[in-house]
C-alpha positions, 0 to 999 in steps of 0.5 A: 859778373856771374853768367846766368845763361842756361846750360845746354846739353847735347847728347848724340844718342836719340831715342823716341817717345816709343822708347820712353813709353817702353822704358816706363812700362819696364821700370814698373814691371807692367805688361804692354797690354795692361798699361794704366794710362793715367800713371804712364801719362804722369811719368811721361810728362815728368820725363819731358820736364827733366829733358826741359830742365837739361835744355835737351831739344824735345822733338815734335814727336815727343809732344805728339805722344804727350797729346795722344796720352792726354787724349786717351786719359781724358777719354777714360775719365769721361762717363761711359755712354751707350754707343750711338753708332756702330762705327765710332772711329779708331780707338787711340788706346788700342792703336797705341798698344798695337804700336807698342807691341810691334815696336817692342818686337823690333827692340827685342830683335835689335837687343838680341843682335846687339848682345851677339855683337857684344859677345864677339867684339870682345876679341878685339876690345882693348884696355877696357875694365874687366867684367865677369859673367855677372856684369854683362855690358849693355849700350847705355840708354838715354832714358836710363841716364835721364832716370838718374838725373830725375832721381837726383831731382826727386831727392831734393828737399822740397824747400830747396826746389825753389830757386833763390834770387841769389845765383850760384856758380857751378863751374863744370871743371869743378864738377869734373874734378869732383867726379875724378876724385871720387874714382881715385879711391874706387874702381867704379862709382854708380852714376847716382852716387855722383849726384850725392850732396848736390842741393840745387838742380843746377848743380845736378845738371852741371854734374851730369854735363861733367860726366858727359864731357869726361866721357867725350874726352875719354877720361871715363867709361860708362857701363850698364849692369844687365841685372838692374840697369845701374850705370857704373862709371869707371876711369878709362885705363888708357887715360887714367893718369892723364889730367882731364884738362890736358885731354880737354885741350887735346880734344879742342885742338883736334 
């Protein structure tokens, strides 16, 4: 009997709703002070839906931010009225922009420190893929990982979005084998390429889980291109010739 239990994904990287908003603003090349709330709200809710599809636990603050965005959007759709009082109370849109600007300052400061750490840690970094000056290494961001999953969902044919009554099995080991096979003939692949050929959401989700599991057991390394944010997947040179099942067994025994 096929196990139809939901797939659970656990990611040890946590980023909050402010990070997601800044990610969406940066993705659309917008200025923080010139945000179209209606469009950002739609995109924000789309990302929450992707997180739900992956069974990621959505913290309450994400839902609070969704409520705030919907409140701002609803207020912007109301017909303008002449103020009846000098003190109308706080403007949630202005407050949100002020918080985003302040948060962005801290993020930029943190990014600067991370880059300095990255420059200096190379003296001690061992057995990693070689990166030239055009391939600066960045820490992977959760929402960039989710962006790849969302793009894969968006590419599905509309008719294939409707799940059929027949439940298909997507064993994670099969997808892990797929990922490793892709890398046997190439030095690296883009995360988006791993989802190529998948026609079901469950298949995409299992591919995503396979990548996370292979990274966990140190069969894969993931790096992010500084210029366009593309995530590249490499075989870990330390474990290149080891079967991933052997690594899984060793990880389970540890």
